[in-house]
C-alpha positions as CSV (number, residue, x, y, z in Angstrom):
1,M,0.0,0.0,0.0
2,G,1.1,3.6,-0.5
3,L,1.3,6.6,1.7
4,F,-1.7,8.3,3.2
5,T,-2.3,12.0,2.8
6,L,-3.6,13.6,6.0
7,S,-7.1,13.9,4.5
8,D,-7.0,10.3,3.3
9,A,-5.9,9.0,6.7
10,Q,-8.6,11.1,8.4
11,A,-11.3,9.7,6.1
12,E,-10.0,6.1,6.6
13,L,-10.0,6.6,10.4
14,A,-13.6,7.8,10.3
15,R,-14.5,4.6,8.4
16,L,-12.5,2.5,10.8
17,L,-13.7,4.0,14.1
18,P,-16.6,1.5,14.5
19,V,-14.2,-1.4,13.8
20,L,-11.7,0.0,16.3
21,D,-14.5,0.5,18.9
22,E,-15.5,-3.2,18.4
23,I,-11.9,-4.3,18.8
24,V,-11.7,-2.5,22.2
25,R,-14.9,-4.1,23.3
26,L,-14.0,-7.6,22.2
27,R,-10.5,-7.3,23.7
28,A,-12.1,-6.7,27.1
29,D,-14.6,-9.6,26.6
30,A,-11.8,-11.9,25.5
31,A,-9.7,-10.9,28.6
32,E,-12.7,-11.7,30.8
33,L,-13.4,-14.9,29.1
34,A,-9.8,-16.0,29.3
35,V,-9.8,-16.0,33.1
36,G,-12.9,-18.1,33.3
37,G,-16.0,-17.9,35.4
38,S,-17.4,-15.1,33.2
39,P,-21.1,-14.5,32.7
40,L,-20.1,-14.0,29.1
41,G,-19.5,-17.7,28.6
42,G,-16.6,-20.1,28.4
43,L,-14.2,-21.5,25.9
44,P,-16.5,-21.4,22.9
45,E,-17.3,-17.8,23.5
46,F,-13.6,-17.0,24.0
47,K,-12.7,-18.7,20.7
48,A,-15.4,-16.8,18.9
49,A,-14.2,-13.5,20.4
50,Q,-10.6,-14.3,19.3
51,A,-11.7,-15.2,15.8
52,R,-13.7,-12.0,15.5
53,L,-10.7,-10.0,16.8
54,D,-8.5,-11.6,14.2
55,E,-11.1,-10.7,11.5
56,L,-11.3,-7.0,12.7
57,M,-7.5,-6.6,12.9
58,E,-7.2,-7.9,9.4
59,T,-9.8,-5.4,8.3
60,V,-7.6,-2.6,9.7
61,Q,-4.4,-4.0,8.1
62,K,-6.1,-4.3,4.7
63,T,-6.5,-0.5,4.6
64,G,-2.8,0.0,4.6
65,A,-2.8,1.3,8.2
66,E,-0.5,-0.4,10.6
67,L,-2.0,-2.0,13.8
68,K,0.9,-1.5,16.2
69,N,-0.5,-2.4,19.5
70,L,-3.7,-4.0,20.9
71,A,-3.7,-2.7,24.5
72,P,-3.9,0.2,24.3
73,L,-5.0,0.1,20.6
74,L,-2.5,2.0,18.4
75,V,-2.9,2.5,14.7
76,D,-0.4,4.3,12.4
77,F,-1.0,5.6,8.9
78,P,2.3,5.8,6.8
79,S,2.7,9.3,5.4
80,E,5.2,12.1,4.8
81,R,5.6,15.6,6.2
82,D,8.0,17.9,4.4
83,G,9.6,15.0,2.6
84,V,10.3,13.1,5.9
85,P,8.7,9.6,6.4
86,V,6.2,9.8,9.3
87,L,3.4,7.8,10.8
88,L,0.1,9.6,11.4
89,C,-0.7,8.2,14.8
90,W,-4.1,7.2,16.4
91,L,-4.2,6.0,20.0
92,E,-7.2,4.4,21.7
93,G,-9.4,7.1,23.2
94,D,-8.8,9.6,20.4
95,R,-11.8,10.3,18.2
96,E,-9.7,12.0,15.5
97,L,-6.2,11.9,14.0
98,G,-4.2,14.5,15.7
99,W,-0.7,13.2,16.2
100,Y,2.3,12.0,14.1
101,H,5.8,10.8,14.7
102,R,8.8,10.3,12.5
103,T,9.3,6.6,11.6
104,D,12.8,6.6,13.1
105,L,11.6,8.0,16.4
106,G,8.6,5.9,17.2
107,F,5.8,6.7,19.7
108,A,8.2,8.5,22.0
109,G,8.6,11.2,19.3
110,R,4.9,11.8,19.0
111,R,3.9,15.4,18.1
112,R,0.6,17.2,17.5
113,L,-0.3,17.7,13.8
């Protein structure tokens, strides 16, 4: 996949927000199911949650975005700023794309757009 412009990444994030919200919910359900004794069910429900999580994560990856972390959920969109390779960075809890970091710095170099 190619690079995202800021507007392309913002549009893709808007389309992905329901998917990302479902990942967060299912991640919590799977964690609860994994320890057992959950009113959500047992092993079959855990396996179903894991399968759905895999499907949702694949949906994110197919867009060209990079799913970097599951807890907290972190999604990067490859881009460029002033000719420098960057990742437009979305972190769980954000409702918009407001951050970026250079690819060589990683999350610690995160700056506001």
